[in-house]
Backbone as a chain_set.jsonl record, in Angstrom:
{"seq": "MIAVADPDEWNDLGEPSRTSTFDSTLVSPACATPPGGRLTLSYVAHYWQLGAQRGEVLLSFDSGPDRLLKAYAADRFDSRESLAVTVPRGARTVTVKFRLRDARNDWYWALDDVRLS", "coords": {"N": [[-4.609, 34.99, 56.063], [-7.21, 32.696, 55.615], [-9.309, 30.399, 53.774], [-12.383, 28.77, 54.327], [-14.598, 26.162, 53.692], [-17.453, 24.997, 55.092], [-19.664, 22.681, 55.657], [-20.828, 21.682, 57.979], [-21.226, 23.862, 59.705], [-23.001, 25.306, 58.075], [-25.178, 23.579, 58.15], [-26.027, 23.884, 60.743], [-27.894, 25.868, 60.91], [-30.94, 25.438, 61.024], [-30.965, 22.887, 59.885], [-30.659, 22.355, 56.933], [-29.689, 20.232, 55.472], [-31.426, 18.151, 55.45], [-33.04, 18.355, 53.236], [-31.487, 19.238, 51.12], [-28.212, 19.657, 49.556], [-24.961, 20.886, 50.455], [-23.162, 23.219, 48.565], [-20.497, 24.897, 47.564], [-18.402, 27.367, 46.122], [-15.253, 28.756, 45.797], [-14.003, 31.39, 44.012], [-11.455, 32.618, 41.981], [-10.186, 35.84, 40.857], [-9.965, 36.536, 37.312], [-6.878, 35.644, 35.89], [-3.962, 36.67, 34.14], [-2.449, 34.677, 31.582], [0.478, 32.918, 30.391], [0.773, 32.643, 26.944], [0.189, 29.465, 25.609], [1.829, 28.411, 27.522], [3.072, 27.178, 30.715], [1.746, 26.83, 33.981], [1.887, 26.884, 37.574], [-0.157, 25.829, 40.116], [-0.34, 26.328, 43.465], [-1.015, 25.484, 46.883], [-2.038, 25.213, 50.336], [-3.757, 22.585, 51.755], [-6.353, 21.459, 53.88], [-8.236, 18.99, 54.061], [-11.093, 17.348, 55.035], [-12.715, 14.448, 54.791], [-16.067, 13.23, 54.591], [-18.875, 11.175, 54.269], [-20.699, 11.624, 51.232], [-19.522, 13.907, 50.28], [-17.52, 16.008, 48.104], [-14.464, 17.404, 47.013], [-13.226, 19.748, 44.702], [-10.826, 21.001, 42.422], [-10.925, 23.368, 40.043], [-10.433, 24.701, 36.738], [-10.866, 27.469, 34.564], [-10.5, 28.639, 31.394], [-10.312, 31.713, 29.767], [-12.999, 32.376, 30.443], [-14.332, 30.066, 29.743], [-15.666, 26.654, 29.744], [-15.569, 24.809, 32.863], [-12.68, 22.958, 33.888], [-11.633, 19.985, 35.324], [-9.059, 19.842, 37.62], [-8.061, 18.665, 39.944], [-9.363, 16.228, 42.194], [-10.885, 15.604, 45.332], [-11.558, 13.008, 47.574], [-10.916, 11.794, 49.826], [-9.401, 12.005, 53.091], [-7.075, 14.675, 53.545], [-4.689, 16.013, 55.106], [-3.152, 19.011, 56.182], [-1.658, 19.452, 53.783], [0.64, 20.343, 51.339], [0.003, 21.332, 48.214], [0.944, 21.111, 44.794], [0.279, 21.811, 41.652], [0.608, 21.141, 38.267], [-0.164, 23.077, 35.417], [-1.207, 23.13, 32.15], [-1.372, 25.583, 29.772], [-3.85, 26.209, 27.432], [-3.353, 26.67, 23.925], [-3.572, 29.954, 22.784], [-5.098, 30.836, 24.928], [-5.862, 33.455, 27.185], [-6.559, 34.199, 29.781], [-6.996, 32.749, 33.06], [-9.163, 31.265, 35.417], [-9.368, 30.2, 38.702], [-10.991, 27.732, 40.632], [-12.246, 26.542, 43.688], [-14.139, 24.001, 44.776], [-16.55, 22.716, 46.984], [-18.748, 20.157, 47.244], [-21.891, 18.306, 47.23], [-22.219, 17.831, 49.934], [-23.469, 17.261, 53.213], [-24.289, 17.337, 56.481], [-21.432, 17.481, 57.045], [-17.791, 17.295, 57.061], [-15.083, 19.535, 56.465], [-13.267, 21.891, 54.301], [-10.301, 23.501, 54.274], [-8.314, 26.157, 53.047], [-5.155, 27.611, 52.267], [-2.543, 29.973, 51.568], [-2.638, 30.244, 48.692], [-1.374, 30.173, 45.454], [-0.568, 31.188, 42.147], [1.627, 30.625, 39.683]], "CA": [[-6.011, 34.789, 55.808], [-7.531, 31.39, 55.056], [-10.69, 30.198, 53.336], [-12.926, 27.512, 54.828], [-15.955, 25.755, 53.327], [-17.807, 24.175, 56.246], [-21.077, 22.308, 55.622], [-21.341, 21.463, 59.333], [-21.753, 25.165, 60.156], [-24.17, 25.58, 57.231], [-26.294, 22.753, 58.601], [-26.458, 24.293, 62.08], [-28.98, 26.843, 60.801], [-32.201, 24.847, 60.587], [-30.743, 21.58, 59.267], [-31.032, 22.285, 55.514], [-29.217, 18.982, 54.86], [-32.543, 17.206, 55.338], [-33.676, 18.457, 51.921], [-30.571, 19.654, 50.056], [-26.789, 19.477, 49.851], [-24.102, 22.064, 50.478], [-22.363, 23.375, 47.349], [-19.857, 26.208, 47.681], [-17.243, 27.517, 45.252], [-14.397, 29.927, 45.933], [-13.6, 31.711, 42.644], [-10.421, 33.653, 41.883], [-10.318, 36.736, 39.706], [-9.265, 36.055, 36.114], [-5.45, 35.971, 35.916], [-3.315, 36.561, 32.833], [-1.672, 33.45, 31.386], [1.434, 32.949, 29.285], [0.185, 31.882, 25.829], [0.781, 28.157, 25.347], [2.832, 28.117, 28.535], [2.713, 26.351, 31.858], [1.58, 27.492, 35.272], [1.809, 26.006, 38.734], [-1.085, 26.227, 41.16], [0.062, 25.733, 44.738], [-1.831, 25.872, 48.035], [-2.043, 24.287, 51.451], [-5.12, 22.078, 51.925], [-6.73, 20.607, 55.003], [-9.518, 18.462, 53.593], [-11.573, 16.278, 55.896], [-13.764, 13.768, 54.038], [-17.134, 12.501, 55.264], [-20.04, 10.933, 53.434], [-20.594, 11.754, 49.774], [-18.967, 15.203, 49.871], [-16.395, 15.984, 47.175], [-13.741, 18.645, 46.787], [-12.716, 19.823, 43.329], [-10.092, 22.167, 41.956], [-11.348, 23.55, 38.656], [-9.872, 25.823, 35.993], [-11.628, 27.947, 33.423], [-9.685, 29.516, 30.555], [-11.072, 32.708, 28.985], [-14.416, 32.241, 30.825], [-14.898, 28.868, 29.122], [-16.165, 25.643, 30.678], [-14.647, 24.364, 33.908], [-11.897, 21.741, 33.677], [-11.217, 19.416, 36.599], [-7.611, 19.707, 37.788], [-7.832, 17.711, 41.035], [-10.556, 15.871, 42.97], [-10.652, 15.073, 46.673], [-12.598, 12.137, 48.098], [-10.306, 11.164, 51.005], [-8.729, 12.986, 53.953], [-5.789, 15.225, 53.092], [-4.426, 16.957, 56.181], [-1.954, 19.852, 56.123], [-0.98, 19.011, 52.568], [1.051, 21.36, 50.377], [-0.272, 20.85, 46.859], [1.587, 21.827, 43.693], [-0.341, 21.212, 40.478], [1.04, 21.69, 36.979], [-1.264, 23.478, 34.546], [-0.831, 23.457, 30.777], [-2.255, 26.626, 29.242], [-4.195, 25.924, 26.038], [-2.9, 27.636, 22.917], [-4.481, 31.073, 22.566], [-5.773, 31.279, 26.155], [-5.312, 34.7, 27.738], [-6.805, 34.277, 31.228], [-7.427, 31.54, 33.765], [-9.846, 31.439, 36.688], [-9.234, 29.014, 39.547], [-12.155, 27.526, 41.493], [-12.198, 25.471, 44.677], [-15.555, 23.692, 45.002], [-16.939, 21.645, 47.898], [-20.118, 19.855, 46.818], [-22.554, 17.069, 47.653], [-22.031, 17.672, 51.372], [-24.622, 17.477, 54.078], [-23.732, 17.77, 57.764], [-20.154, 16.791, 56.915], [-16.606, 17.981, 57.551], [-14.777, 20.83, 55.852], [-12.071, 22.06, 53.479], [-9.633, 24.775, 54.543], [-7.257, 26.474, 52.074], [-4.259, 28.703, 52.652], [-1.348, 30.217, 50.756], [-2.931, 29.917, 47.291], [-0.498, 30.89, 44.529], [-0.54, 30.781, 40.75], [2.879, 31.193, 39.133]], "C": [[-6.185, 33.405, 55.187], [-8.977, 31.403, 54.561], [-11.144, 28.842, 53.845], [-14.343, 27.324, 54.285], [-16.367, 24.718, 54.361], [-19.298, 23.828, 56.242], [-21.664, 21.998, 57.0], [-21.926, 22.76, 59.892], [-23.014, 25.54, 59.382], [-25.389, 24.827, 57.759], [-26.815, 23.147, 59.981], [-27.619, 25.29, 62.056], [-30.219, 26.17, 60.208], [-32.103, 23.517, 59.881], [-31.191, 21.494, 57.803], [-30.593, 20.985, 54.838], [-30.314, 17.923, 54.782], [-33.134, 17.209, 53.933], [-32.728, 18.852, 50.79], [-29.127, 19.379, 50.477], [-26.078, 20.817, 49.771], [-23.26, 22.07, 49.204], [-21.797, 24.787, 47.371], [-18.608, 26.244, 46.808], [-16.549, 28.839, 45.54], [-13.796, 30.187, 44.556], [-12.573, 32.833, 42.662], [-10.811, 34.672, 40.816], [-9.612, 36.105, 38.501], [-7.822, 36.553, 36.158], [-4.879, 35.793, 34.52], [-2.485, 35.285, 32.764], [-0.627, 33.668, 30.304], [0.871, 32.11, 28.139], [0.933, 30.57, 25.599], [1.801, 27.737, 26.388], [2.333, 27.187, 29.618], [2.626, 27.215, 33.1], [1.653, 26.432, 36.36], [0.831, 26.623, 39.719], [-0.64, 25.539, 42.439], [-0.822, 26.289, 45.853], [-1.624, 24.845, 49.142], [-3.501, 23.895, 51.694], [-5.227, 21.276, 53.217], [-8.149, 20.156, 54.68], [-9.909, 17.268, 54.454], [-12.819, 15.683, 55.255], [-14.797, 13.124, 54.957], [-18.282, 12.336, 54.28], [-19.74, 11.087, 51.948], [-19.938, 13.051, 49.325], [-17.751, 15.022, 48.967], [-15.776, 17.373, 47.097], [-13.157, 18.628, 45.386], [-11.942, 21.117, 43.124], [-10.366, 22.244, 40.458], [-10.641, 24.746, 38.043], [-10.811, 26.181, 34.858], [-10.741, 28.92, 32.654], [-10.589, 30.423, 29.73], [-12.577, 32.575, 29.194], [-15.11, 31.056, 30.173], [-15.377, 27.877, 30.181], [-15.098, 25.255, 31.713], [-13.963, 23.068, 33.5], [-11.429, 21.262, 35.045], [-9.703, 19.25, 36.624], [-7.282, 18.68, 38.866], [-9.152, 17.473, 41.758], [-10.126, 15.285, 44.305], [-11.843, 14.22, 47.083], [-12.065, 11.352, 49.304], [-9.596, 12.262, 51.797], [-7.374, 13.397, 53.38], [-5.444, 16.344, 54.07], [-3.113, 17.696, 55.984], [-1.063, 19.497, 54.938], [-0.63, 20.202, 51.684], [0.9, 20.75, 48.994], [0.462, 21.721, 45.841], [1.141, 21.139, 42.404], [0.112, 21.916, 39.206], [-0.174, 21.945, 36.092], [-0.699, 23.795, 33.17], [-1.845, 24.445, 30.233], [-2.561, 26.296, 27.778], [-3.712, 27.04, 25.105], [-3.974, 28.705, 22.722], [-5.187, 31.576, 23.82], [-5.076, 32.515, 26.708], [-5.493, 34.823, 29.248], [-7.196, 32.905, 31.77], [-8.1, 31.966, 35.066], [-9.742, 30.12, 37.437], [-10.448, 28.941, 40.471], [-11.902, 26.35, 42.42], [-13.65, 25.205, 45.079], [-15.709, 22.536, 45.986], [-18.417, 21.388, 47.633], [-20.606, 18.528, 47.393], [-22.369, 16.784, 49.138], [-23.357, 17.887, 52.098], [-24.087, 18.012, 55.402], [-22.356, 17.098, 57.899], [-19.001, 17.643, 57.442], [-16.331, 19.225, 56.729], [-13.518, 20.763, 54.982], [-11.523, 23.45, 53.769], [-8.479, 24.939, 53.556], [-6.444, 27.65, 52.559], [-3.15, 28.802, 51.626], [-1.522, 29.808, 49.295], [-2.072, 30.809, 46.393], [-0.594, 30.309, 43.13], [0.679, 31.432, 40.129], [3.285, 30.501, 37.854]], "O": [[-5.397, 32.995, 54.335], [-9.756, 32.299, 54.887], [-10.386, 27.873, 53.804], [-15.185, 28.215, 54.404], [-15.717, 23.682, 54.499], [-20.11, 24.592, 56.764], [-22.882, 22.048, 57.169], [-23.004, 22.751, 60.487], [-23.981, 26.033, 59.962], [-26.492, 25.37, 57.809], [-27.932, 22.78, 60.347], [-28.253, 25.525, 63.085], [-30.505, 26.325, 59.021], [-33.097, 23.058, 59.319], [-32.018, 20.648, 57.466], [-31.07, 20.665, 53.749], [-30.141, 16.903, 54.115], [-33.668, 16.196, 53.48], [-33.115, 18.81, 49.623], [-28.858, 18.933, 51.592], [-26.533, 21.749, 49.109], [-22.71, 21.04, 48.814], [-22.535, 25.76, 47.214], [-17.847, 25.278, 46.756], [-17.172, 29.901, 45.528], [-13.149, 29.307, 43.989], [-12.79, 33.874, 43.283], [-11.664, 34.399, 39.971], [-8.757, 35.235, 38.666], [-7.568, 37.728, 36.426], [-5.264, 34.874, 33.798], [-1.893, 34.862, 33.757], [-0.81, 34.493, 29.409], [0.52, 30.951, 28.36], [2.151, 30.56, 25.419], [2.563, 26.798, 26.16], [1.32, 26.505, 29.467], [3.345, 28.204, 33.244], [1.501, 25.238, 36.098], [0.967, 27.783, 40.108], [-0.569, 24.311, 42.496], [-1.311, 27.415, 45.774], [-1.103, 23.754, 48.91], [-4.371, 24.756, 51.822], [-4.324, 20.527, 53.589], [-9.124, 20.843, 54.982], [-9.154, 16.304, 54.585], [-13.859, 16.338, 55.184], [-14.443, 12.541, 55.982], [-18.616, 13.265, 53.544], [-18.663, 10.724, 51.476], [-19.803, 13.288, 48.124], [-17.045, 14.017, 49.05], [-16.478, 18.384, 47.115], [-12.648, 17.601, 44.935], [-12.345, 22.183, 43.589], [-10.078, 21.311, 39.709], [-10.29, 25.695, 38.744], [-11.463, 25.318, 34.269], [-10.283, 29.917, 33.213], [-11.52, 29.955, 29.075], [-13.347, 32.652, 28.236], [-16.336, 31.037, 30.059], [-15.482, 28.214, 31.36], [-13.897, 25.361, 31.464], [-14.56, 22.2, 32.863], [-10.892, 22.042, 35.832], [-9.131, 18.595, 35.753], [-6.333, 17.91, 38.721], [-9.957, 18.39, 41.92], [-9.131, 14.565, 44.394], [-12.993, 14.642, 46.961], [-12.677, 10.379, 49.745], [-9.237, 13.306, 51.253], [-6.639, 12.587, 52.816], [-5.859, 17.488, 53.884], [-2.09, 17.093, 55.661], [0.137, 19.271, 55.091], [-1.508, 20.985, 51.32], [1.576, 19.781, 48.646], [0.579, 22.933, 46.023], [1.57, 20.026, 42.103], [0.01, 23.138, 39.089], [-1.093, 21.129, 36.027], [0.189, 24.637, 33.04], [-3.046, 24.172, 30.233], [-1.644, 26.124, 26.976], [-3.677, 28.211, 25.485], [-5.146, 28.387, 22.521], [-5.813, 32.635, 23.787], [-3.848, 32.605, 26.698], [-4.689, 35.466, 29.923], [-7.661, 32.032, 31.038], [-7.662, 32.907, 35.728], [-9.996, 29.055, 36.875], [-10.88, 29.952, 41.024], [-11.411, 25.302, 42.001], [-14.311, 26.072, 45.65], [-15.068, 21.496, 45.833], [-19.244, 22.289, 47.777], [-19.84, 17.747, 47.958], [-22.364, 15.625, 49.554], [-24.236, 18.609, 51.628], [-23.474, 19.079, 55.414], [-22.154, 16.25, 58.769], [-19.219, 18.601, 58.184], [-17.272, 19.911, 56.33], [-12.816, 19.753, 54.929], [-12.198, 24.454, 53.538], [-7.759, 23.984, 53.265], [-6.969, 28.571, 53.184], [-2.854, 27.845, 50.909], [-0.675, 29.119, 48.727], [-2.044, 32.03, 46.548], [-0.689, 29.095, 42.95], [0.76, 32.658, 40.056], [4.306, 30.849, 37.262]]}, "num_chains": 1, "name": "protein.A"}
C-alpha cells in the first residue's frame, strides 16, 4: 500500500487552484517513544516538484506543536530516506506527519514503506 498526495487530481474537479491552494497532511497514529532516546524515521519518497508547492515531514511529541524534520522543494525520485529523530526528555509519544502544501495544479508526492524504529 502506498500514499499519494496529488494536487493535479484535486484540480481536475472544477479547477479550485484558481482561488486556493492544495494542502494535505497524512498523519500517523501516536507512537510510543523511548524517553530521551533516538528514533529513525525511514520511508521511500517519490517527490515531483513544480511551482511553489512544498513537502514537509513534521513531528509532534505528546500532541505538542509540529517540528519540521525535513523539507522538500526539489525533485526526489525513488529515494529511500532515513531520518534521525532525537526524542525530547520526558516525551512519551510522537506523531509523524507528511504534508504537501502551497500546491496548485502541480505534481505529486508518493510515499511507501514508512517505518519508525
